[in-house]
Every structure is written in structure tokens, then in C-alpha cells.
C-alpha positions, 0 to 999 in steps of 0.5 A: 500500500502506498502513501502520499509522501514528499519526494525531494527529487521532484519537490512534490508530493507523490504516491510512494510505496514503502520500498520507494517506488513512486506510482506518480512518476512510475519509477523508484525514488531514493530521496523521499520522506519515509517518516510515515512508514517509519512511524508505523513501524515504530508503533508496531514495535511498541504494540508488540513489546507491550502485548508480546507476540505469538511466539511468547504464548507457548 
């Protein structure tokens, strides 16, 4: 699932996947704001550390 993120190369907001593929431009970008993806990953790590994961059950 892609997100609306700022591409520093083009200077515009674009629809960019987690791996850096810009659906707007149809190519990979290497200089873009991935903070929304990093924020989601951090929230998931916090949830897992608070509630544990499935491997801790047995």
C-alpha cells in the first residue's frame, strides 16, 4: 500500500510505496520522506513489546 509522501527529487508530493517506488512518476525514488512508514513501524514495535507476540504464548 502506498502513501502520499514528499519526494525531494521532484519537490512534490507523490504516491510512494514503502520500498520507494513512486506510482506518480512510475519509477523508484531514493530521496523521499519515509517518516510515515517509519512511524508505523515504530508503533508496531511498541504494540508488540507491550502485548508480546505469538511466539511468547507457548
